[in-house]
Phi, psi and omega in degrees: 000124179274123176280112181259121178281150178290168180241140175270119177255131181244119176258126182215176180160173183296156177303134178091000184279342178101030181302312182297320180296316181294316180299316180297316180296322179297316183281347174285340178270168178293118182213147176268001181289143172254131180284131178285115182279127180280162177248144180211158175260359180285160179291144176297139174277166182304129178090347180282142184240132178297132180087354176243304179276313178209163162266114182270126182230157173283164179300318180297316179299316182297315183294329175295318179295324177298312181300321182275005180057042181263012178237135178291323175203157174204158178207165178242125178236129174045049174080001178238145176274146171225143179195174180248114182289128183294317185300314181300315182296311183295319179298317181294318178296320181292337175282357180087014181255141177283144179245137182243125181239124176253124190206158178284170191299313181301318178297319180298322180293327175292320178299319180301321179294317187269340185218063187297341181282356177293163178252120190254121183246126182255121180265125181237154176284160178300331179200165177292329177299316179298318179297317179299317179300317181296317181292317181293318184289349173297331175070010183254358187248146172284167181301319179297318181294322177299315180299315181296319180293323178293319178298316179297319180297319179296320178296320181294322179297328178292345180272007183307328184297344181279359186253161180271325183226153174234129179239127178275126180268069177279317173223138186303315182296325177294315181298317179298315179301320180293320179295319177298323178294321179297315179302312182297316184291326179296325179288343180261001183297134183306316184302319181291312185294317182294322177301315182295319181293319181297319178297317180296320180295317179298317180296320181296316180294323181294317180294324181291000000 
């Protein structure tokens, strides 16, 4: 029996590209992926459950984890910390289950530094016009904020070279299908399969 370790898949892309929508659609289908639960110091919102929606921690607890390098990445937004716990990800991968992390571009680049063996998928809009429409149609931003978000999105798109795969989010179902194909192909990669076989052969020779 070949022990297959799980793979960490990271979905990222510019603000407004629809990462959350694609991730939800992916998990609504039959999938063996485990969603990477983030950690935060913010108060739970109504209906949120610790260990399902987030791991809720105090500021002191979070800062201890930063000091002990127990987070794959972390950032501070509006006075609260958010991060990806290393232990949860590693334990799930060691159980042979794939972990899926949806994150903004800066966070993904930090994950690349700390977890280079992950598989990085960049979600892009069909065009910059489409991205602009999505940001404008949210209807929650002032004109200045829309301009700033578009500038940030253009800068983020230039970081595409740091990723392994690029998926165009023209239609959510198409994007989900492509991500499922990436997951399947990664498990068939020669480097992964040969490593697992070599370990199994070594164990077999040792037992013999």
